[in-house]
DSSP file (Angstrom, degrees, kcal/mol; ACC not computed):
  #  RESIDUE AA STRUCTURE BP1 BP2  ACC     N-H-->O    O-->H-N    N-H-->O    O-->H-N    TCO  KAPPA ALPHA  PHI   PSI    X-CA   Y-CA   Z-CA
    1    1 A X              0   0    0      0, 0.0     2,-0.2     0, 0.0     0, 0.0   0.000 360.0 360.0 360.0 130.5   48.5  226.4   57.5
    2    2 A X        -     0   0    0      1,-0.1     2,-0.3     3,-0.0     3,-0.0  -0.520 360.0-125.9 -79.2 140.8   45.3  224.6   56.6
    3    3 A X        -     0   0    0     -2,-0.2     2,-0.1     1,-0.1    -1,-0.1  -0.615  34.2-103.7 -80.9 146.8   45.2  220.9   56.5
    4    4 A X        -     0   0    0     -2,-0.3     2,-0.2     1,-0.1    -1,-0.1  -0.453  40.5-109.0 -68.9 140.7   43.9  219.4   53.2
    5    5 A X        -     0   0    0     -2,-0.1     2,-0.3     1,-0.1    -1,-0.1  -0.508  28.0-135.2 -73.3 135.5   40.4  218.2   53.5
    6    6 A X        -     0   0    0     -2,-0.2     2,-0.5     1,-0.0    -1,-0.1  -0.628  21.6-113.6 -84.8 147.8   39.9  214.5   53.4
    7    7 A X        -     0   0    0     -2,-0.3     2,-0.3     1,-0.0    -1,-0.0  -0.707  34.6-124.9 -81.5 130.1   37.2  213.1   51.3
    8    8 A X        -     0   0    0     -2,-0.5     2,-0.7     1,-0.1    -1,-0.0  -0.554  13.9-133.3 -77.7 135.6   34.6  211.5   53.5
    9    9 A X        -     0   0    0     -2,-0.3     2,-0.6     0, 0.0    -1,-0.1  -0.822  21.8-159.0 -87.9 114.2   33.8  207.8   52.8
   10   10 A X        -     0   0    0     -2,-0.7     4,-0.1     2,-0.1    43,-0.1  -0.856   9.9-135.7 -99.8 122.1   30.1  207.5   52.9
   11   11 A X        +     0   0    0     -2,-0.6     2,-0.1    41,-0.1    -1,-0.0  -0.326  62.9  51.6 -71.2 160.6   28.7  204.0   53.5
   12   12 A X  S    S-     0   0    0     41,-0.1     2,-0.9     4,-0.0     3,-0.1  -0.433 101.3 -41.3 107.1 177.4   25.9  202.8   51.4
   13   13 A X     >  -     0   0    0      1,-0.2     4,-1.2    -2,-0.1     3,-0.3  -0.717  44.9-173.0 -89.4 105.9   25.1  202.5   47.7
   14   14 A X  H  > S+     0   0    0     -2,-0.9     4,-2.5     1,-0.2     5,-0.2   0.825  82.8  62.4 -66.8 -31.5   26.3  205.7   46.0
   15   15 A X  H  > S+     0   0    0      1,-0.2     4,-2.4     2,-0.2    -1,-0.2   0.878 100.6  50.6 -63.7 -36.6   24.7  204.7   42.8
   16   16 A X  H  > S+     0   0    0     -3,-0.3     4,-2.1     2,-0.2    -1,-0.2   0.875 109.4  51.5 -68.7 -34.9   21.2  204.7   44.3
   17   17 A X  H  X S+     0   0    0     -4,-1.2     4,-2.2     2,-0.2    -2,-0.2   0.916 109.9  50.3 -66.4 -41.5   21.8  208.2   45.6
   18   18 A X  H  X S+     0   0    0     -4,-2.5     4,-1.9     1,-0.2    -2,-0.2   0.909 110.1  49.5 -64.9 -39.2   22.9  209.3   42.1
   19   19 A X  H  X S+     0   0    0     -4,-2.4     4,-2.3     1,-0.2    -1,-0.2   0.913 110.3  50.6 -63.2 -38.7   19.8  207.8   40.6
   20   20 A X  H  X S+     0   0    0     -4,-2.1     4,-2.2     1,-0.2    -2,-0.2   0.880 106.3  55.4 -69.0 -33.7   17.7  209.6   43.2
   21   21 A X  H  X S+     0   0    0     -4,-2.2     4,-2.8     1,-0.2    -1,-0.2   0.925 107.8  50.1 -60.8 -42.3   19.5  212.9   42.3
   22   22 A X  H  X S+     0   0    0     -4,-1.9     4,-2.7     1,-0.2    -2,-0.2   0.915 109.1  50.5 -64.7 -42.7   18.4  212.3   38.7
   23   23 A X  H  X S+     0   0    0     -4,-2.3     4,-2.5     1,-0.2    -1,-0.2   0.882 111.1  49.3 -64.2 -35.3   14.8  211.7   39.7
   24   24 A X  H  X S+     0   0    0     -4,-2.2     4,-2.7     2,-0.2    -2,-0.2   0.923 111.1  48.9 -65.9 -45.3   14.8  214.9   41.8
   25   25 A X  H  X S+     0   0    0     -4,-2.8     4,-2.1     2,-0.2    -2,-0.2   0.927 112.3  49.0 -61.6 -41.7   16.3  216.9   38.9
   26   26 A X  H  X S+     0   0    0     -4,-2.7     4,-1.7     1,-0.2    -2,-0.2   0.945 112.0  48.5 -61.4 -46.6   13.6  215.5   36.5
   27   27 A X  H  X S+     0   0    0     -4,-2.5     4,-1.5     1,-0.2    -2,-0.2   0.905 109.9  51.4 -59.1 -43.6   10.9  216.3   38.9
   28   28 A X  H  < S+     0   0    0     -4,-2.7    -1,-0.2     1,-0.2    -2,-0.2   0.868 110.7  49.1 -64.4 -34.0   12.1  219.8   39.4
   29   29 A X  H  < S+     0   0    0     -4,-2.1    -1,-0.2     1,-0.2    -2,-0.2   0.845 121.6  34.3 -69.1 -32.4   12.2  220.3   35.6
   30   30 A X  H  < S+     0   0    0     -4,-1.7    -2,-0.2    -5,-0.2    -1,-0.2   0.452  83.3 129.7-105.8  -0.1    8.7  219.0   35.1
   31   31 A X     <  -     0   0    0     -4,-1.5     3,-0.1    -3,-0.1     7,-0.0  -0.170  63.8-121.4 -61.8 151.9    6.9  220.2   38.3
   32   32 A X  S    S+     0   0    0      1,-0.1     2,-0.3     2,-0.0    -1,-0.1   0.825  87.0   1.6 -65.7 -37.1    3.6  221.9   37.8
   33   33 A X  S >  S-     0   0    0      1,-0.0     3,-1.8     0, 0.0    -1,-0.1  -0.972  82.2 -97.2-149.8 162.4    4.5  225.2   39.5
   34   34 A X  T 3  S+     0   0    0     -2,-0.3    -3,-0.1     1,-0.3    -1,-0.0   0.777 118.6  37.5 -54.9 -35.0    7.6  226.7   41.2
   35   35 A X  T 3  S+     0   0    0      2,-0.0    -1,-0.3    -3,-0.0     2,-0.1  -0.017  80.6 148.0-110.4  33.6    6.7  225.9   44.8
   36   36 A X    <   -     0   0    0     -3,-1.8     2,-0.1     1,-0.1     3,-0.1  -0.400  53.7-107.8 -64.8 137.6    5.1  222.5   44.2
   37   37 A X        -     0   0    0      1,-0.1     2,-0.2    -2,-0.1    -1,-0.1  -0.373  35.1-101.2 -70.0 148.1    5.6  220.2   47.1
   38   38 A X        -     0   0    0      1,-0.1    -1,-0.1    -3,-0.1     5,-0.1  -0.483  45.8-104.7 -69.5 134.9    8.0  217.3   46.7
   39   39 A X     >  -     0   0    0     -2,-0.2     4,-2.0     1,-0.1     3,-0.5  -0.214  24.0-120.0 -58.1 143.7    6.0  214.1   46.1
   40   40 A X  H  > S+     0   0    0      1,-0.2     4,-3.0     2,-0.2     5,-0.2   0.861 111.6  60.0 -56.7 -35.5    5.9  211.7   49.0
   41   41 A X  H  > S+     0   0    0      1,-0.2     4,-2.3     2,-0.2    -1,-0.2   0.930 106.8  45.6 -58.3 -44.9    7.6  209.0   47.1
   42   42 A X  H  > S+     0   0    0     -3,-0.5     4,-2.1     1,-0.2    -1,-0.2   0.896 112.7  50.7 -64.4 -40.2   10.7  211.2   46.6
   43   43 A X  H  X S+     0   0    0     -4,-2.0     4,-2.5     2,-0.2    -2,-0.2   0.924 109.5  50.9 -62.0 -45.4   10.6  212.2   50.2
   44   44 A X  H  X S+     0   0    0     -4,-3.0     4,-2.4     1,-0.2    -2,-0.2   0.924 111.1  48.2 -60.3 -43.3   10.4  208.5   51.3
   45   45 A X  H  X S+     0   0    0     -4,-2.3     4,-2.2     1,-0.2    -1,-0.2   0.870 109.5  52.3 -65.7 -34.0   13.4  207.6   49.1
   46   46 A X  H  X S+     0   0    0     -4,-2.1     4,-2.3     2,-0.2    -1,-0.2   0.902 108.3  52.2 -67.3 -39.9   15.4  210.6   50.5
   47   47 A X  H  X S+     0   0    0     -4,-2.5     4,-1.7     1,-0.2    -2,-0.2   0.923 109.7  49.0 -61.2 -44.1   14.6  209.3   54.0
   48   48 A X  H  X S+     0   0    0     -4,-2.4     4,-1.0     1,-0.2    -1,-0.2   0.912 111.6  49.0 -61.7 -42.5   15.9  205.8   53.1
   49   49 A X  H  X S+     0   0    0     -4,-2.2     4,-3.3     1,-0.2     3,-0.4   0.861 106.3  56.3 -62.8 -36.9   19.1  207.4   51.6
   50   50 A X  H  X S+     0   0    0     -4,-2.3     4,-2.1     1,-0.2    -1,-0.2   0.850 101.5  57.2 -67.5 -32.2   19.6  209.4   54.7
   51   51 A X  H  < S+     0   0    0     -4,-1.7    -1,-0.2     1,-0.2    -2,-0.2   0.817 117.7  34.3 -59.7 -31.9   19.6  206.2   56.7
   52   52 A X  H  < S+     0   0    0     -4,-1.0    -2,-0.2    -3,-0.4    -1,-0.2   0.830 134.3  22.5 -91.2 -39.3   22.5  204.9   54.5
   53   53 A X  H  < S-     0   0    0     -4,-3.3     4,-0.2    -5,-0.1    -3,-0.2   0.575 110.6 -98.7-111.3 -11.8   24.4  208.1   53.8
   54   54 A X     X  -     0   0    0     -4,-2.1     4,-1.9    -5,-0.4     5,-0.2   0.133  29.8 -97.7  99.1 140.6   23.6  210.6   56.5
   55   55 A X  H  > S+     0   0    0      1,-0.2     4,-2.5     2,-0.2     5,-0.2   0.898 118.5  49.1 -61.4 -44.3   21.1  213.4   56.5
   56   56 A X  H  > S+     0   0    0      1,-0.2     4,-2.2     2,-0.2    -1,-0.2   0.918 111.7  49.4 -63.7 -44.1   23.5  216.3   55.7
   57   57 A X  H  > S+     0   0    0     -4,-0.2     4,-2.4     1,-0.2    -1,-0.2   0.916 113.1  46.4 -61.5 -45.3   25.1  214.4   52.8
   58   58 A X  H  X S+     0   0    0     -4,-1.9     4,-2.7     2,-0.2     6,-0.2   0.906 110.9  53.0 -66.0 -42.1   21.7  213.6   51.3
   59   59 A X  H  X>S+     0   0    0     -4,-2.5     4,-1.6     1,-0.2     5,-1.6   0.914 111.7  45.0 -60.1 -43.8   20.4  217.1   51.7
   60   60 A X  H  <5S+     0   0    0     -4,-2.2    -1,-0.2    -5,-0.2    -2,-0.2   0.931 115.6  47.6 -63.4 -45.5   23.5  218.6   49.9
   61   61 A X  H  <5S+     0   0    0     -4,-2.4    -2,-0.2     1,-0.2    -1,-0.2   0.848 123.1  32.5 -69.8 -34.0   23.2  216.0   47.1
   62   62 A X  H  <5S-     0   0    0     -4,-2.7    -1,-0.2    -5,-0.2    -2,-0.2   0.548 104.5-118.9-101.6  -6.2   19.5  216.4   46.6
   63   63 A X  T  <5 +     0   0    0     -4,-1.6     2,-0.2    -5,-0.2    -3,-0.2   0.874  61.2 151.6  72.1  36.9   19.1  220.1   47.4
   64   64 A X      < -     0   0    0     -5,-1.6     2,-0.4    -6,-0.2    -1,-0.2  -0.621  54.2-101.6-102.1 158.9   16.7  219.5   50.3
   65   65 A X     >  -     0   0    0     -2,-0.2     4,-1.8     1,-0.1     5,-0.2  -0.663  27.0-145.0 -72.5 126.7   16.0  221.4   53.5
   66   66 A X  H  > S+     0   0    0     -2,-0.4     4,-3.0     1,-0.2     5,-0.2   0.900  97.1  51.2 -67.2 -40.8   17.8  219.7   56.3
   67   67 A X  H  > S+     0   0    0      1,-0.2     4,-2.3     2,-0.2    -1,-0.2   0.883 108.9  51.5 -62.2 -37.6   15.0  220.4   58.9
   68   68 A X  H  > S+     0   0    0      2,-0.2     4,-2.0     1,-0.2    -1,-0.2   0.914 113.5  44.0 -64.5 -41.3   12.4  219.0   56.6
   69   69 A X  H  X S+     0   0    0     -4,-1.8     4,-2.5     2,-0.2    -2,-0.2   0.909 112.2  53.0 -68.7 -43.1   14.4  215.8   56.1
   70   70 A X  H  X S+     0   0    0     -4,-3.0     4,-2.3     1,-0.2    -2,-0.2   0.893 108.7  50.4 -60.1 -39.7   15.2  215.6   59.8
   71   71 A X  H  X S+     0   0    0     -4,-2.3     4,-2.5     1,-0.2    -1,-0.2   0.925 111.5  47.7 -64.7 -44.4   11.4  215.8   60.7
   72   72 A X  H  X S+     0   0    0     -4,-2.0     4,-2.5     1,-0.2    -2,-0.2   0.861 109.6  54.0 -67.5 -33.4   10.6  213.1   58.2
   73   73 A X  H  X S+     0   0    0     -4,-2.5     4,-2.3     2,-0.2    -1,-0.2   0.927 111.1  44.6 -62.0 -44.7   13.4  210.9   59.6
   74   74 A X  H  X S+     0   0    0     -4,-2.3     4,-2.3     2,-0.2    -2,-0.2   0.877 113.5  50.4 -68.4 -36.4   12.0  211.2   63.1
   75   75 A X  H  X S+     0   0    0     -4,-2.5     4,-2.4     2,-0.2    -1,-0.2   0.908 111.9  48.5 -64.0 -39.8    8.5  210.6   61.9
   76   76 A X  H  X S+     0   0    0     -4,-2.5     4,-2.6     2,-0.2    -2,-0.2   0.892 111.3  49.7 -68.3 -38.7    9.6  207.5   60.0
   77   77 A X  H  X S+     0   0    0     -4,-2.3     4,-2.2     2,-0.2    -1,-0.2   0.902 112.1  47.7 -69.2 -38.2   11.5  206.2   63.1
   78   78 A X  H  X S+     0   0    0     -4,-2.3     4,-1.6     2,-0.2    -2,-0.2   0.896 113.4  48.3 -65.7 -39.5    8.5  206.8   65.3
   79   79 A X  H  X S+     0   0    0     -4,-2.4     4,-1.8     1,-0.2    -2,-0.2   0.904 111.5  49.5 -67.5 -40.0    6.3  205.0   62.8
   80   80 A X  H  X S+     0   0    0     -4,-2.6     4,-2.5     1,-0.2     5,-0.3   0.863 108.9  52.8 -65.8 -37.9    8.7  202.2   62.5
   81   81 A X  H  X S+     0   0    0     -4,-2.2     4,-1.2     1,-0.2    -1,-0.2   0.853 111.8  45.1 -65.0 -34.8    8.9  201.8   66.3
   82   82 A X  H  < S+     0   0    0     -4,-1.6    -1,-0.2     2,-0.2    -2,-0.2   0.781 119.3  41.2 -81.8 -27.5    5.1  201.6   66.6
   83   83 A X  H  < S+     0   0    0     -4,-1.8    -2,-0.2    -5,-0.2    -3,-0.2   0.789 116.7  47.1 -89.8 -26.8    4.7  199.1   63.7
   84   84 A X  H  < S+     0   0    0     -4,-2.5     2,-0.2    -5,-0.2    -3,-0.2   0.855  99.1  74.9 -80.8 -35.9    7.8  196.9   64.4
   85   85 A X  S  < S-     0   0    0     -4,-1.2     2,-0.4    -5,-0.3    25,-0.1  -0.507  71.3-144.2 -84.5 148.7    7.2  196.3   68.1
   86   86 A X        -     0   0    0     -2,-0.2     2,-0.5    24,-0.0    -3,-0.1  -0.873  19.7-116.2-106.7 141.4    4.6  194.0   69.4
   87   87 A X        -     0   0    0     -2,-0.4     2,-0.4     1,-0.0    22,-0.1  -0.623  29.2-149.2 -75.6 125.3    2.6  194.7   72.4
   88   88 A X        -     0   0    0     -2,-0.5     2,-0.5     2,-0.0    -1,-0.0  -0.737   4.6-155.0 -95.5 143.1    3.2  192.1   75.1
   89   89 A X        -     0   0    0     -2,-0.4     2,-0.6     2,-0.0    -2,-0.0  -0.972   6.7-169.4-117.8 125.4    0.5  191.2   77.6
   90   90 A X        -     0   0    0     -2,-0.5     2,-0.4     2,-0.0    -2,-0.0  -0.955  15.3-141.6-115.3 122.6    1.4  189.7   80.9
   91   91 A X        -     0   0    0     -2,-0.6     2,-0.6     2,-0.0    -2,-0.0  -0.686  11.4-151.5 -86.8 131.9   -1.4  188.3   83.0
   92   92 A X        -     0   0    0     -2,-0.4     2,-0.7     2,-0.0    -2,-0.0  -0.919   3.1-150.2-105.6 115.5   -1.0  189.0   86.7
   93   93 A X        +     0   0    0     -2,-0.6     3,-0.2     1,-0.1    -2,-0.0  -0.759  26.4 164.5 -84.2 112.7   -2.6  186.3   88.9
   94   94 A X    >   +     0   0    0     -2,-0.7     3,-0.6     1,-0.1    -1,-0.1   0.034  35.1 114.6-119.7  26.7   -3.6  188.2   92.0
   95   95 A X  T 3  S+     0   0    0      1,-0.3     2,-0.2     0, 0.0    -1,-0.1   0.849  89.3  24.9 -68.1 -35.7   -6.0  185.6   93.6
   96   96 A X  T 3  S+     0   0    0     -3,-0.2    -1,-0.3     2,-0.0     2,-0.1  -0.574  76.8 178.9-130.9  69.4   -3.7  185.1   96.7
   97   97 A X    <   -     0   0    0     -3,-0.6     2,-0.1    -2,-0.2    -3,-0.1  -0.413  39.6-102.6 -70.6 150.7   -1.5  188.1   97.4
   98   98 A X    >   -     0   0    0      1,-0.1     3,-0.6     4,-0.1    -1,-0.1  -0.466  29.9-125.8 -68.5 142.0    0.8  187.8  100.4
   99   99 A X  T 3  S+     0   0    0      1,-0.2    -1,-0.1    -2,-0.1    22,-0.1   0.781 105.7  33.9 -66.2 -25.7   -0.6  189.8  103.2
  100  100 A X  T 3  S+     0   0    0     21,-0.1     2,-0.3    20,-0.1    -1,-0.2   0.466 101.0  97.5-101.3  -4.5    2.4  192.0  103.8
  101  101 A X    <   -     0   0    0     -3,-0.6     2,-0.2    19,-0.1    -4,-0.0  -0.619  45.8-177.6 -92.0 144.8    3.5  192.2  100.3
  102  102 A X        -     0   0    0     -2,-0.3     2,-0.3    18,-0.1    18,-0.3  -0.384  21.4-127.4-110.1-164.5    2.9  195.1   97.8
  103  103 A X  E     -A  119   0A   0     16,-2.3    16,-3.1    -2,-0.2     2,-0.4  -0.990   7.1-146.2-149.7 160.6    3.9  195.2   94.2
  104  104 A X  E     -A  118   0A   0     -2,-0.3     2,-0.4    14,-0.2    14,-0.2  -0.998  18.8-174.2-127.7 126.4    5.8  197.3   91.8
  105  105 A X  E     -A  117   0A   0     12,-2.6    12,-3.1    -2,-0.4     2,-0.5  -0.980   7.2-162.5-123.2 130.6    4.7  197.3   88.1
  106  106 A X  E     -A  116   0A   0     -2,-0.4     2,-0.4    10,-0.2    10,-0.2  -0.966   5.7-168.2-115.3 134.3    6.5  199.2   85.3
  107  107 A X  E     -A  115   0A   0      8,-3.0     8,-2.7    -2,-0.5     2,-0.4  -0.952   6.7-176.2-118.6 135.3    4.7  199.8   82.1
  108  108 A X  E     -A  114   0A   0     -2,-0.4     6,-0.2     6,-0.2     2,-0.2  -0.997  13.7-149.9-137.2 132.9    6.6  201.0   79.0
  109  109 A X    >   -     0   0    0      4,-2.5     3,-2.4    -2,-0.4   -27,-0.0  -0.615  34.4-108.6 -90.9 158.1    5.3  202.1   75.5
  110  110 A X  T 3  S+     0   0    0      1,-0.3    -1,-0.1    -2,-0.2   -28,-0.0   0.764 119.1  62.5 -57.9 -24.0    7.4  201.6   72.4
  111  111 A X  T 3  S-     0   0    0      2,-0.1    -1,-0.3   -29,-0.0     3,-0.1   0.508 123.8-103.5 -77.8  -6.3    7.9  205.4   72.2
  112  112 A X  S <  S+     0   0    0     -3,-2.4     2,-0.2     1,-0.3    -2,-0.1   0.380  71.5 146.2 100.8  -6.9    9.7  205.2   75.6
  113  113 A X        -     0   0    0     -5,-0.0    -4,-2.5     1,-0.0     2,-0.4  -0.480  29.0-170.9 -68.5 133.5    7.0  206.5   77.8
  114  114 A X  E     -A  108   0A   0     -6,-0.2     2,-0.4    -2,-0.2    -6,-0.2  -0.969  17.4-172.1-134.1 144.5    7.3  204.7   81.1
  115  115 A X  E     -A  107   0A   0     -8,-2.7    -8,-3.0    -2,-0.4     2,-0.5  -0.997   6.7-160.6-137.0 128.9    5.1  204.5   84.2
  116  116 A X  E     -A  106   0A   0     -2,-0.4     2,-0.5   -10,-0.2   -10,-0.2  -0.942   6.8-165.8-112.5 129.4    6.0  202.9   87.5
  117  117 A X  E     -A  105   0A   0    -12,-3.1   -12,-2.6    -2,-0.5     2,-0.5  -0.957   4.0-169.8-116.4 123.0    3.3  201.9   90.0
  118  118 A X  E     +A  104   0A   0     -2,-0.5     2,-0.4   -14,-0.2   -14,-0.2  -0.963  15.4 179.2-112.0 120.0    4.0  201.0   93.6
  119  119 A X  E     -A  103   0A   0    -16,-3.1   -16,-2.3    -2,-0.5     2,-0.1  -0.924  23.4-134.4-125.4 148.6    1.1  199.5   95.5
  120  120 A X    >   -     0   0    0     -2,-0.4     3,-1.4   -18,-0.3     4,-0.3  -0.358  42.9 -93.3 -84.6 174.5    0.6  198.3   98.9
  121  121 A X  G >  S+     0   0    0      1,-0.3     3,-0.6     2,-0.2   -24,-0.1   0.825 125.5  50.2 -62.1 -32.7   -1.2  195.0   99.5
  122  122 A X  G 3  S+     0   0    0      1,-0.2    -1,-0.3     2,-0.1     3,-0.3   0.540 106.0  57.7 -85.7  -2.3   -4.5  196.6  100.0
  123  123 A X  G X  S+     0   0    0     -3,-1.4     3,-1.7     1,-0.2     4,-0.4   0.397  70.1 101.0-104.2   3.7   -4.3  198.6   96.8
  124  124 A X  G X   +     0   0    0     -3,-0.6     3,-1.2    -4,-0.3     4,-0.4   0.736  68.3  71.8 -64.2 -21.6   -3.8  195.9   94.2
  125  125 A X  G 3  S+     0   0    0     -3,-0.3     3,-0.3     1,-0.2     4,-0.3   0.748  93.5  56.7 -68.5 -20.7   -7.5  196.1   93.1
  126  126 A X  G X> S+     0   0    0     -3,-1.7     4,-1.7     1,-0.2     3,-0.7   0.646  83.0  89.4 -82.3 -13.7   -6.8  199.4   91.4
  127  127 A X  H <> S+     0   0    0     -3,-1.2     4,-2.5    -4,-0.4     5,-0.3   0.892  80.3  54.3 -56.8 -46.3   -4.0  198.0   89.2
  128  128 A X  H 3> S+     0   0    0     -4,-0.4     4,-2.2    -3,-0.3    -1,-0.2   0.866 107.5  51.7 -56.7 -34.7   -6.2  196.9   86.2
  129  129 A X  H <> S+     0   0    0     -3,-0.7     4,-2.3    -4,-0.3    -1,-0.2   0.897 110.0  49.3 -68.2 -39.6   -7.6  200.4   85.9
  130  130 A X  H  X S+     0   0    0     -4,-1.7     4,-2.3     2,-0.2    -2,-0.2   0.904 112.3  47.3 -62.5 -43.8   -4.2  202.0   85.8
  131  131 A X  H  X S+     0   0    0     -4,-2.5     4,-1.6     2,-0.2    -2,-0.2   0.914 112.3  49.7 -66.7 -39.8   -2.9  199.5   83.2
  132  132 A X  H  X S+     0   0    0     -4,-2.2     4,-0.6    -5,-0.3    -2,-0.2   0.903 111.8  48.4 -64.4 -42.6   -6.0  200.1   81.0
  133  133 A X  H >< S+     0   0    0     -4,-2.3     3,-0.9     1,-0.2    -1,-0.2   0.895 108.7  53.4 -64.3 -39.5   -5.6  203.9   81.3
  134  134 A X  H 3< S+     0   0    0     -4,-2.3    -1,-0.2     1,-0.2    -2,-0.2   0.864 106.8  53.3 -66.0 -33.9   -1.9  203.7   80.4
  135  135 A X  H 3< S+     0   0    0     -4,-1.6    -1,-0.2    -5,-0.2    -2,-0.2   0.631  87.1 101.5 -78.4 -11.4   -2.6  201.7   77.2
  136  136 A X  S << S-     0   0    0     -3,-0.9     2,-0.1    -4,-0.6    -3,-0.0  -0.453  84.6-102.5 -72.8 143.8   -5.2  204.2   75.9
  137  137 A X        -     0   0    0     -2,-0.1     2,-0.3     1,-0.0    -1,-0.1  -0.447  36.1-143.0 -64.6 138.1   -4.1  206.5   73.1
  138  138 A X              0   0    0     -2,-0.1    -1,-0.0    -4,-0.1    -4,-0.0  -0.700 360.0 360.0 -99.2 151.8   -3.3  210.1   74.4
  139  139 A X              0   0    0     -2,-0.3    -1,-0.1     0, 0.0    -2,-0.0   0.432 360.0 360.0 -98.8 360.0   -4.1  213.2   72.5
């Protein structure tokens, strides 16, 4: 015997999702040609709604491809992480290192990339080059 399905309670503003549904319907009726790309503004609003209602729910409501929305969600999160976080600079005074001491330095980017450097006392001079190289954009 099957259990009756419960209606899921979706947090967020259902009215704004309904308004977005209407904008998608209107765009679909008036688009220039059948396979015209969805305008960026509509995608951005869909991404915002997915944050409030969940990606699968928004895709069903708006008739979107789940993978396309998921990709835009991850792009948006990556962009938010890089724009929201501030780079902190820590000055290391290395004028009088202890003769027997080395150091451990951990560097981390907002995207989560991490590098740990363990140096002996005679190797501290190479640290600025490593830090500079880590901060450069990679391709």
